[in-house]
C-alpha positions in Angstrom: 0.0 0.0 0.0 2.8 2.4 0.9 4.7 1.5 -2.2 1.6 2.1 -4.4 0.9 5.5 -2.9 4.6 6.6 -3.2 4.7 5.5 -6.9 1.4 7.2 -7.6 2.4 10.5 -6.0 5.8 10.4 -7.7 4.1 9.9 -11.1 1.7 12.7 -10.4 4.6 15.0 -9.5 6.4 14.2 -12.7 3.3 14.8 -14.8 2.7 18.1 -13.2 6.3 19.2 -13.8 6.0 18.2 -17.4 2.8 20.2 -17.6 4.6 23.3 -16.4 3.4 23.4 -12.7 6.9 24.1 -11.5 7.5 24.0 -7.8 3.8 23.7 -7.2 4.1 20.1 -8.4 6.2 19.2 -5.4 3.6 20.5 -3.0 0.7 18.9 -4.8 2.5 15.6 -5.0 3.2 15.6 -1.3 -0.4 16.5 -0.5 -1.6 13.7 -2.8 0.7 11.2 -1.0 -0.8 12.1 2.4 -4.3 11.9 1.1 -4.0 8.6 -0.7 -2.3 7.0 2.3 -5.1 8.1 4.6 -7.9 7.0 2.3 -6.3 3.6 1.6 -5.7 3.0 5.3 -9.3 3.9 6.2 -10.6 1.7 3.4 -8.6 -1.3 4.5 -9.6 -0.8 8.1 -13.3 -0.5 7.1 -13.2 -3.7 4.9 -11.0 -6.0 7.1 -11.7 -4.7 10.6 -15.1 -3.1 10.6 -15.7 -3.5 14.3 -12.7 -1.3 15.1 -14.3 1.8 13.7 -16.8 3.5 16.1 -20.2 4.4 14.9 -19.8 7.8 16.5 -16.9 9.6 18.1 -16.6 9.0 21.8 -16.6 11.9 24.3 -13.1 13.4 24.7 -12.3 14.4 28.3 -9.8 17.2 29.0 -7.4 14.9 30.7 -7.2 12.6 27.7 -6.9 15.5 25.3 -4.1 17.0 27.4 -2.1 13.7 27.2 -2.6 13.4 23.5 -1.7 17.1 22.9 1.4 16.8 25.0 2.5 13.7 23.1 1.8 15.3 19.8 3.8 18.4 20.9 6.9 16.4 21.5 6.4 14.6 18.1 6.1 18.0 16.4 9.1 19.4 18.1 11.0 16.3 16.9 10.4 17.4 13.4 12.7 20.4 14.0 15.5 17.9 14.6 14.5 16.2 11.3 15.0 19.5 9.5 18.4 19.9 11.1 19.4 16.5 9.8 17.8 16.7 6.4 18.9 19.4 4.0 20.9 21.6 6.4 24.1 20.1 5.2 23.4 21.4 1.7 22.7 24.9 3.0 26.1 24.9 4.8 27.9 23.7 1.7 26.2 26.3 -0.4 27.0 29.1 2.1 30.7 28.1 2.3 31.5 27.1 -1.3 28.6 28.5 -3.4 25.6 26.8 -5.0 27.7 25.0 -7.6 29.2 22.8 -4.8 25.8 21.5 -3.9 25.3 19.8 -7.2 27.9 17.0 -6.9 27.0 16.4 -3.3 23.3 16.0 -4.1 23.9 13.9 -7.2 26.4 11.6 -5.5 23.8 10.9 -2.7 20.7 10.8 -4.9 20.6 7.0 -5.5 21.3 6.4 -1.9 18.5 8.7 -0.7 16.0 7.0 -3.0 16.9 3.4 -1.9 17.1 4.5 1.8 13.3 4.8 1.9 12.8 1.0 2.0 13.9 0.5 5.6 11.7 3.4 6.6 8.7 1.6 5.1 9.6 -1.5 7.1 9.6 0.4 10.3 6.3 2.1 9.5 4.7 -1.3 8.9 6.1 -2.7 12.2 4.7 0.2 14.4 1.3 -1.2 15.3 2.7 -4.6 16.2 5.3 -3.0 18.4 2.6 -1.1 20.3 0.6 -4.3 20.8 3.6 -6.2 22.0 4.4 -3.5 24.5 0.9 -3.7 25.9 0.5 -7.5 26.3 3.8 -9.5 25.9 6.7 -10.4 28.2 10.1 -8.7 28.2 11.6 -11.8 26.6 9.2 -11.5 23.7 9.8 -7.8 23.5 13.6 -8.3 23.2 13.1 -10.9 20.5 11.0 -8.6 18.4 13.3 -5.6 18.8 16.3 -7.7 17.8 14.4 -9.1 14.8 13.5 -5.7 13.5 17.0 -4.4 13.9 18.4 -7.4 12.0 15.8 -7.0 9.1 16.4 -3.3 8.8 20.2 -3.5 8.9 20.1 -6.3 6.3 18.1 -4.0 4.0 20.3 -1.1 4.7 23.4 -3.2 4.2 22.1 -4.3 0.8 21.8 -0.7 -0.3 25.4 -0.1 0.7 26.8 -3.1 -1.1 24.8 -2.5 -4.2 25.3 1.3 -4.5 29.0 1.4 -3.7 30.2 -0.3 -6.9 27.8 1.4 -9.3 27.4 4.9 -7.9 30.1 6.5 -10.0 28.8 4.9 -13.2 25.3 5.8 -12.3 26.1 9.5 -11.7 28.2 9.6 -14.8 25.4 8.3 -17.0 22.8 10.5 -15.3 24.4 13.9 -15.1 28.0 13.5 -16.2 31.1 12.3 -14.5 32.1 15.8 -13.5 29.2 15.8 -11.0 30.4 12.7 -9.1 31.7 13.8 -5.7 34.2 11.0 -5.3 34.6 7.5 -3.8 35.0 8.6 -0.2 32.0 10.8 -0.3 29.9 7.9 -1.4 31.4 5.7 1.4 30.6 8.4 4.0 27.1 9.0 2.8 26.4 5.3 2.9 27.9 4.9 6.3 25.8 7.8 7.6 22.7 6.2 6.1 23.5 2.8 7.7 24.0 4.3 11.2 20.8 6.4 10.8 18.8 3.3 9.8 20.1 1.5 12.9 19.1 4.5 15.0 15.7 4.6 13.2 14.9 1.0 14.4 15.8 1.8 18.0 14.0 5.2 17.9 10.9 3.9 16.3 10.7 1.1 18.9 11.0 3.6 21.7 8.4 5.8 20.1 5.9 2.9 20.2 6.7 2.5 23.9 5.9 6.1 24.7 9.3 7.7 24.8 8.2 10.8 22.8 9.9 13.4 25.1 13.2 11.5 25.3 13.3 10.9 21.6 12.6 14.6 21.0 15.4 15.8 23.3 17.8 13.2 21.9 17.1 14.1 18.3 17.5 17.8 19.0 20.8 17.3 20.7 21.9 15.0 17.8 20.8 17.7 15.2 22.6 20.5 17.0 25.8 18.5 17.4 25.7 17.3 13.9 25.3 20.8 12.5 28.0 22.1 14.8 30.4 19.4 13.5 29.4 19.8 9.8 30.4 23.5 9.7 34.1 23.0 10.6 34.5 19.7 8.9 33.1 21.1 5.6 35.4 24.1 5.9 38.4 21.8 6.5 37.7 18.8 4.3 35.2 20.0 1.7 31.8 18.4 1.0 32.9 15.1 2.5 32.8 16.8 5.9 29.0 17.0 5.7 28.2 13.2 6.1 31.2 13.0 8.5 29.5 15.5 10.8 26.2 13.5 10.6 28.1 10.4 11.6 29.6 12.1 14.6 26.2 13.2 15.8 24.5 9.9 15.6 27.5 8.0 17.1 27.9 10.4 20.0 24.3 11.2 20.8 21.4 9.3 19.3 22.7 5.7 19.2 24.2 5.7 22.8 21.1 7.3 24.4 18.5 5.4 22.4 20.2 2.0 22.8 20.6 2.5 26.5 16.9 3.3 26.8 15.9 0.3 24.7 18.2 -2.0 26.7 16.5 -0.8 30.0 13.0 -1.2 28.5 13.7 -4.8 27.2 15.5 -5.9 30.4 18.8 -6.6 28.6 22.3 -5.2 28.9 23.7 -3.1 26.1 26.0 -5.9 25.0 23.1 -8.4 25.0 21.1 -6.0 22.8 23.9 -5.6 20.3 25.5 -9.1 20.2 22.9 -10.7 18.0 23.8 -8.3 15.2 27.5 -9.4 15.2 27.0 -12.2 12.6 25.5 -9.7 10.2 28.2 -7.1 10.9 31.1 -9.5 10.1 29.6 -10.7 6.8 28.6 -7.1 5.9 32.2 -5.8 6.4 33.6 -8.5 4.2 31.1 -7.9 1.4 31.4 -4.1 1.7 35.2 -4.4 1.4 34.8 -6.4 -1.8 32.3 -4.0 -3.2 34.6 -1.1 -2.3 37.5 -2.7 -4.0 35.5 -3.4 -7.1 34.4 0.3 -7.2 38.1 1.4 -7.0 39.3 -0.7 -9.9 36.3 -0.8 -12.3 33.5 1.6 -13.2 30.5 0.4 -15.2 29.8 3.0 -17.8 26.7 1.7 -19.6 23.2 1.0 -18.4 23.7 -2.7 -19.1 26.9 -2.9 -17.1 25.4 -0.9 -14.2 22.4 -3.2 -14.1 24.6 -6.3 -14.2 26.9 -5.0 -11.5 24.0 -4.2 -9.3 22.4 -7.6 -9.9 25.7 -9.5 -9.1 26.3 -7.4 -6.0 22.7 -8.0 -4.8 23.0 -11.7 -5.4 26.3 -12.0 -3.6 24.9 -10.1 -0.6 21.7 -12.2 -0.6 23.6 -15.5 -0.7 25.8 -14.4 2.2 22.9 -13.1 4.3 20.2 -15.6 3.6 21.3 -18.1 6.3 21.1 -15.3 8.9 17.5 -14.7 8.0 16.7 -18.3 9.1 18.4 -18.0 12.5 16.8 -17.0 15.8 15.2 -14.6 16.3 14.5 -13.3 12.8 14.0 -16.8 11.6 10.8 -17.1 13.7 9.1 -14.7 11.3 10.9 -15.6 8.0 10.6 -19.5 8.1 6.8 -19.7 8.4 6.4 -17.4 5.4 9.2 -18.7 3.3 9.0 -22.4 3.5 5.3 -22.7 2.3 6.4 -21.0 -0.9 8.7 -23.9 -1.9 6.0 -26.4 -2.6 4.1 -23.8 -4.6 7.1 -23.0 -6.7 7.8 -26.7 -7.3 4.2 -27.3 -8.5 4.4 -24.3 -10.8 7.6 -25.6 -12.3 6.0 -29.1 -12.8 3.0 -27.5 -14.5 5.2 -25.4 -16.7 7.3 -28.4 -17.8 4.2 -30.5 -18.5 2.8 -27.8 -20.8 
């Protein structure tokens, strides 16, 4: 559903731009995305869970309204931190080096920013289940779910890293010209920042479902302020590569430590017990990433076919290496029941195809 609404709003935005709507196309596309998400969610709820919707709105007491408004206020304040972490780096680069310096930075990170949306969609889908588990399950069950979500999100984010790294230079070259490619190390730093932010996203989203709105807001603001404070001198000293470096410093020194400690306390685990299940993924990811990075240094695909083949081979190598981990505890508890029933169906389809 989220994918359909995203594709539909993007298509509408492109059509409006072609029709000459200009910047209004962006605003209309965003509005259409919010509208279609709300309408599709309401329709699904009405068709599949009709008893959940009340026939009339219940009476809202002041105490309940105060609680909801205070929670919403912290969530709204959290958006200020999102602004600090999204787009401010470009403003700093433009101020220090001029508008022309923004182009290679934005073009180098464009493919990454597009693919980075998939882990966000995974976390959005997991939100209602997390809230339900918090209300009625044990701490052991809670820790299993938190670890599973972190594993799944990091696997998706790691796939983006290992696929984009060897093709990004060729992609940017085919798209806007090789002169707009910001360099190998800029790509690595943007990917690393994305990976760490996705990890923090899983922890933060879990804490949000547990009612940590105020803590998340304060943490995000501190992260945003520190990140911007670091981006300015790093960009001045090291050029545009300093922008993702500053973001990495912020998430490593503020958001991840504070959010992980809160999640460990909520789930009844130590910090090491919370992180340890991710070590098998991390070791395999480092090996594959080093291979992808080495490939990117020695060979650049310069045609659409070569870019596609390189991305496909990288994705297959990553999938083969990570697939056994998806069957292990605790993520395997959710993958195996959904994956194994597909095997007999595939075999029957192959037999029917061969008989025809």
